[in-house]
C-alpha positions in Angstrom: 139.3 127.0 94.0 137.8 124.6 91.5 134.1 123.8 91.2 132.9 120.9 93.3 131.3 118.2 91.2 128.6 116.3 93.1 127.2 112.9 91.8 123.6 113.8 91.1 122.2 110.4 92.1 123.7 110.8 95.6 122.1 114.2 96.3 119.5 114.2 99.1 117.3 116.9 100.5 117.7 116.9 104.3 114.2 116.5 105.8 112.5 119.8 106.6 115.5 122.0 106.5 114.6 124.7 104.0 113.5 128.2 103.3 111.3 129.8 100.7 114.0 129.6 98.0 115.4 126.1 98.5 116.6 123.4 100.8 119.7 121.9 102.5 121.2 119.3 100.2 124.0 116.8 100.8 125.8 114.5 98.4 129.0 112.7 97.5 131.5 114.2 95.2 133.2 112.6 92.2 136.5 112.6 94.0 135.1 110.6 97.0 134.5 113.5 99.4 131.2 114.8 100.8 129.5 118.2 100.3 126.5 120.2 101.2 124.6 123.1 99.6 121.8 125.4 100.5 119.8 126.1 97.4 119.2 129.7 96.6 116.7 130.3 93.9 117.5 127.0 92.1 121.3 127.7 92.3 123.5 125.2 94.2 126.9 126.3 95.6 128.5 123.1 97.0 131.0 123.2 99.9 133.0 120.3 101.2 132.1 118.8 104.6 133.6 116.1 106.8 132.3 112.6 106.2 131.1 112.4 109.8 128.7 115.4 109.2 127.5 113.9 106.0 126.7 110.6 107.8 124.8 112.4 110.6 122.8 114.5 108.2 121.8 111.4 106.3 120.8 109.6 109.5 118.8 112.7 110.5 117.1 112.6 107.1 116.3 108.9 107.4 114.8 109.4 110.9 112.6 112.3 109.6 111.4 110.1 106.7 110.6 107.3 109.1 108.6 109.6 111.3 106.6 110.9 108.2 105.9 107.3 107.1 104.7 106.3 110.6 102.5 109.4 110.7 100.9 108.6 107.3 100.3 105.0 108.4 98.6 106.1 111.6 96.5 108.6 109.7 95.5 105.9 107.2 94.6 103.4 110.0 92.5 106.1 111.6 90.6 106.7 108.3 90.2 103.0 107.6 89.3 102.1 111.2 86.8 104.9 111.6 89.0 107.0 113.9 90.0 104.3 116.4 
């Protein structure tokens, strides 16, 4: 089995899914497939996944980021507005 080459600029950490040594990562491969990896002590071992799983993980990640942004805005408004 050959090594899976992932395009570095496509790699995303999936929101909040991690452990003390690393995180769940997803990315696109140079051959047009999709892959994921769970970092273990800064080492990535990529495995191919279906495009549908990749899409759902990216959607999940985007939703998590949106929740975080909304939370930060609400906190900022509370600070600026004196805790309204």
